[in-house]
Z-matrix of the N, CA and C atoms (Angstrom, degrees):
N
C 1 1.432
C 2 1.587 1 109.45
N 3 1.276 2 113.74 1 137.90
C 4 1.480 3 118.85 2 -176.74
C 5 1.526 4 109.56 3 -77.89
N 6 1.316 5 114.74 4 136.27
C 7 1.443 6 121.31 5 -179.89
C 8 1.580 7 110.23 6 -84.58
N 9 1.341 8 116.90 7 124.68
C 10 1.427 9 120.55 8 180.00
C 11 1.518 10 110.84 9 -79.42
N 12 1.290 11 117.92 10 138.41
C 13 1.462 12 119.37 11 177.98
C 14 1.550 13 108.57 12 -113.20
N 15 1.311 14 113.73 13 153.85
C 16 1.445 15 120.90 14 -177.19
C 17 1.537 16 108.87 15 -68.42
N 18 1.312 17 117.47 16 138.54
C 19 1.447 18 122.57 17 179.98
C 20 1.540 19 109.18 18 -77.10
N 21 1.322 20 118.12 19 135.03
C 22 1.441 21 122.08 20 179.57
C 23 1.520 22 109.70 21 -73.05
N 24 1.342 23 114.39 22 148.03
C 25 1.450 24 122.34 23 175.43
C 26 1.517 25 110.09 24 -134.26
N 27 1.340 26 115.73 25 141.78
C 28 1.468 27 120.16 26 178.18
C 29 1.528 28 108.21 27 -136.67
N 30 1.340 29 115.25 28 151.84
C 31 1.468 30 122.75 29 174.41
C 32 1.526 31 105.43 30 -107.50
N 33 1.336 32 114.19 31 128.48
C 34 1.468 33 119.15 32 -179.57
C 35 1.507 34 112.29 33 -149.75
N 36 1.317 35 113.54 34 -178.66
C 37 1.489 36 120.62 35 -177.72
C 38 1.531 37 109.87 36 -113.13
N 39 1.346 38 115.09 37 134.92
C 40 1.485 39 119.00 38 179.37
C 41 1.517 40 107.57 39 -72.99
N 42 1.360 41 115.69 40 125.07
C 43 1.477 42 119.64 41 177.31
C 44 1.519 43 111.83 42 -106.36
N 45 1.326 44 118.76 43 -17.15
C 46 1.441 45 121.37 44 176.03
C 47 1.518 46 111.14 45 -150.84
N 48 1.361 47 113.96 46 135.98
C 49 1.477 48 119.69 47 179.86
C 50 1.550 49 108.32 48 -130.23
N 51 1.306 50 118.34 49 24.84
C 52 1.462 51 121.51 50 -174.20
C 53 1.532 52 113.69 51 -75.07
N 54 1.330 53 118.02 52 -24.15
C 55 1.466 54 120.19 53 -178.69
C 56 1.484 55 111.21 54 -83.83
N 57 1.318 56 116.48 55 159.26
C 58 1.474 57 121.47 56 178.47
C 59 1.516 58 109.38 57 -78.91
N 60 1.336 59 120.29 58 123.94
C 61 1.410 60 128.77 59 177.72
C 62 1.562 61 112.51 60 61.30
N 63 1.304 62 117.87 61 21.61
C 64 1.482 63 121.14 62 179.78
C 65 1.480 64 107.67 63 -138.66
N 66 1.365 65 116.58 64 139.14
C 67 1.430 66 120.78 65 170.50
C 68 1.549 67 109.28 66 -128.97
N 69 1.295 68 117.04 67 155.06
C 70 1.452 69 121.40 68 175.38
C 71 1.558 70 106.41 69 -103.35
N 72 1.325 71 115.34 70 125.56
C 73 1.440 72 122.31 71 -174.83
C 74 1.542 73 109.71 72 -115.55
N 75 1.356 74 116.10 73 127.89
C 76 1.451 75 120.11 74 -178.76
C 77 1.543 76 106.01 75 -98.92
N 78 1.338 77 116.63 76 123.89
C 79 1.467 78 121.77 77 -179.19
C 80 1.540 79 106.91 78 -113.72
N 81 1.378 80 114.85 79 122.17
C 82 1.484 81 119.99 80 179.33
C 83 1.485 82 110.25 81 -102.84
N 84 1.318 83 116.83 82 146.65
C 85 1.444 84 124.45 83 178.77
C 86 1.544 85 108.31 84 -140.76
N 87 1.313 86 117.66 85 156.12
C 88 1.411 87 125.36 86 175.04
C 89 1.539 88 110.81 87 -100.99
N 90 1.335 89 115.52 88 130.38
C 91 1.457 90 120.12 89 -179.90
C 92 1.527 91 108.01 90 -126.32
N 93 1.290 92 115.92 91 135.05
C 94 1.469 93 121.10 92 -178.00
C 95 1.518 94 110.16 93 -84.90
N 96 1.349 95 117.89 94 126.93
C 97 1.457 96 122.16 95 178.70
C 98 1.505 97 108.48 96 -65.90
N 99 1.356 98 116.72 97 136.64
C 100 1.501 99 119.67 98 -174.35
C 101 1.510 100 111.50 99 -65.94
N 102 1.322 101 117.70 100 -42.64
C 103 1.449 102 121.77 101 -174.77
C 104 1.540 103 112.60 102 -85.97
N 105 1.313 104 115.70 103 -48.10
C 106 1.435 105 122.24 104 -169.80
C 107 1.529 106 114.48 105 -91.16
N 108 1.355 107 115.20 106 -13.89
C 109 1.471 108 123.35 107 177.89
C 110 1.507 109 112.63 108 62.01
N 111 1.275 110 117.08 109 20.73
C 112 1.515 111 122.18 110 180.00
C 113 1.547 112 105.71 111 -95.80
N 114 1.309 113 114.02 112 143.00
C 115 1.501 114 119.25 113 178.24
C 116 1.495 115 110.11 114 -80.90
N 117 1.319 116 117.14 115 132.47
C 118 1.457 117 125.04 116 -180.00
C 119 1.531 118 108.39 117 -119.66
N 120 1.338 119 115.31 118 138.30
C 121 1.477 120 120.05 119 175.50
C 122 1.518 121 110.18 120 -79.68
N 123 1.274 122 115.01 121 130.85
C 124 1.526 123 121.81 122 173.88
C 125 1.519 124 106.12 123 -125.59
N 126 1.321 125 116.56 124 150.03
C 127 1.449 126 119.65 125 175.70
C 128 1.512 127 113.73 126 -138.73
N 129 1.320 128 115.14 127 156.93
C 130 1.440 129 123.79 128 175.74
C 131 1.535 130 107.25 129 -131.72
N 132 1.333 131 116.33 130 150.06
C 133 1.447 132 121.39 131 176.99
C 134 1.514 133 110.12 132 -113.58
N 135 1.318 134 118.07 133 128.33
C 136 1.464 135 121.13 134 -178.06
C 137 1.569 136 107.72 135 -121.21
N 138 1.339 137 114.38 136 141.89
C 139 1.489 138 119.58 137 171.70
C 140 1.521 139 105.49 138 -87.76
N 141 1.320 140 116.06 139 127.07
C 142 1.475 141 121.14 140 -177.94
C 143 1.528 142 110.33 141 -124.46
N 144 1.298 143 114.91 142 145.06
C 145 1.457 144 122.24 143 179.48
C 146 1.499 145 111.03 144 -79.38
N 147 1.347 146 117.07 145 126.00
C 148 1.472 147 122.96 146 179.22
C 149 1.517 148 105.84 147 -124.04
N 150 1.324 149 115.86 148 93.96
C 151 1.484 150 122.67 149 -171.29
C 152 1.553 151 112.35 150 -56.93
N 153 1.358 152 116.65 151 -43.88
C 154 1.465 153 118.79 152 -172.86
C 155 1.549 154 113.69 153 -96.53
N 156 1.317 155 116.90 154 8.89
C 157 1.490 156 121.43 155 -175.00
C 158 1.534 157 108.43 156 52.01
N 159 1.331 158 116.56 157 44.92
C 160 1.474 159 122.61 158 -176.29
C 161 1.497 160 115.02 159 -88.04
N 162 1.313 161 118.47 160 -24.61
C 163 1.451 162 123.89 161 -174.73
C 164 1.514 163 111.64 162 -90.32
N 165 1.383 164 114.46 163 145.05
C 166 1.425 165 119.19 164 178.98
C 167 1.557 166 109.02 165 -131.02
N 168 1.319 167 116.89 166 164.35
C 169 1.457 168 121.04 167 -177.66
C 170 1.529 169 110.98 168 -54.40
N 171 1.327 170 116.56 169 131.60
C 172 1.451 171 121.58 170 179.05
C 173 1.504 172 114.52 171 100.00
N 174 1.333 173 118.73 172 -17.83
C 175 1.468 174 121.73 173 179.94
C 176 1.518 175 110.31 174 -67.54
N 177 1.324 176 116.90 175 144.24
C 178 1.426 177 123.07 176 172.10
C 179 1.534 178 108.59 177 -94.30
N 180 1.362 179 116.81 178 123.51
C 181 1.457 180 119.97 179 -172.37
C 182 1.514 181 109.46 180 -130.15
N 183 1.346 182 113.87 181 159.86
C 184 1.469 183 123.75 182 172.50
C 185 1.525 184 108.11 183 -103.80
N 186 1.346 185 117.52 184 122.06
C 187 1.455 186 118.14 185 179.03
C 188 1.535 187 108.93 186 -113.41
N 189 1.332 188 116.65 187 147.64
C 190 1.460 189 123.02 188 -174.90
C 191 1.534 190 107.56 189 -126.35
N 192 1.319 191 115.44 190 138.70
C 193 1.440 192 120.93 191 176.26
C 194 1.509 193 113.40 192 -62.72
N 195 1.320 194 119.65 193 141.70
C 196 1.449 195 121.25 194 179.55
C 197 1.548 196 108.12 195 -145.20
N 198 1.310 197 114.47 196 -177.35
C 199 1.478 198 117.93 197 175.73
C 200 1.524 199 109.80 198 -65.66
N 201 1.320 200 119.40 199 158.96
C 202 1.441 201 121.64 200 177.71
C 203 1.532 202 112.70 201 -59.18
N 204 1.330 203 116.83 202 122.98
C 205 1.486 204 119.06 203 -179.95
C 206 1.523 205 111.05 204 -100.29
N 207 1.325 206 116.62 205 -22.97
C 208 1.470 207 123.05 206 175.13
C 209 1.527 208 107.59 207 -161.08
N 210 1.322 209 116.22 208 -170.07
C 211 1.421 210 120.77 209 -179.44
C 212 1.538 211 113.57 210 -56.52
N 213 1.351 212 115.44 211 -41.24
C 214 1.424 213 122.18 212 -173.58
C 215 1.530 214 113.89 213 -105.14
N 216 1.305 215 119.06 214 -20.54
C 217 1.441 216 123.36 215 -171.92
C 218 1.531 217 113.78 216 -98.62
N 219 1.343 218 115.35 217 116.01
C 220 1.440 219 121.39 218 172.57
C 221 1.496 220 109.96 219 -130.61
N 222 1.343 221 119.03 220 16.97
C 223 1.435 222 124.60 221 -177.19
C 224 1.506 223 109.29 222 -129.99
N 225 1.377 224 116.63 223 151.94
C 226 1.483 225 123.67 224 174.94
C 227 1.529 226 108.71 225 -124.53
N 228 1.295 227 116.74 226 146.74
C 229 1.445 228 122.03 227 174.04
C 230 1.522 229 107.70 228 -78.12
N 231 1.364 230 116.83 229 114.89
C 232 1.466 231 120.64 230 -179.22
C 233 1.522 232 111.03 231 -76.90
N 234 1.339 233 116.08 232 -53.55
C 235 1.444 234 120.59 233 175.52
C 236 1.524 235 109.90 234 -158.99
N 237 1.332 236 114.32 235 164.07
C 238 1.464 237 122.19 236 176.81
C 239 1.506 238 106.62 237 -93.04
N 240 1.326 239 115.60 238 119.98
C 241 1.485 240 121.32 239 -179.55
C 242 1.519 241 110.64 240 -79.45
N 243 1.372 242 114.25 241 -46.28
C 244 1.455 243 119.93 242 -174.99
C 245 1.545 244 109.14 243 -146.68
N 246 1.344 245 115.09 244 132.01
C 247 1.481 246 119.84 245 178.60
C 248 1.521 247 109.19 246 -82.29
N 249 1.348 248 114.52 247 150.98
C 250 1.443 249 122.32 248 173.37
C 251 1.504 250 110.32 249 -70.10
N 252 1.299 251 117.56 250 148.59
C 253 1.470 252 119.15 251 -178.83
C 254 1.488 253 111.00 252 -85.48
C-alpha cells in the first residue's frame, strides 16, 4: 500500500494575475549563511491555479501542492489571507 504524504503549503504574495485562472505567487524564506551565520532572504515563484480569478496583484495567499495541472502548475490557491490595498 502506498504511503500518503502531507501536501506542502506556502504563504506568498501574488506578483502577476495576467493569465486566465493562473497567478504567479512569490514565496520568501530566510536561510542562514553557513559561514557568516547571517540570515539571507531567498525567494521562489510558483504558478498557482486560481479557479475563480479571485486573486489580484499584491494579495497574500495560501497555496497548496496538487497534482500537475499543466506544464508549470502544480499548486492551487487555497485561500486569500489578505487583500491588497
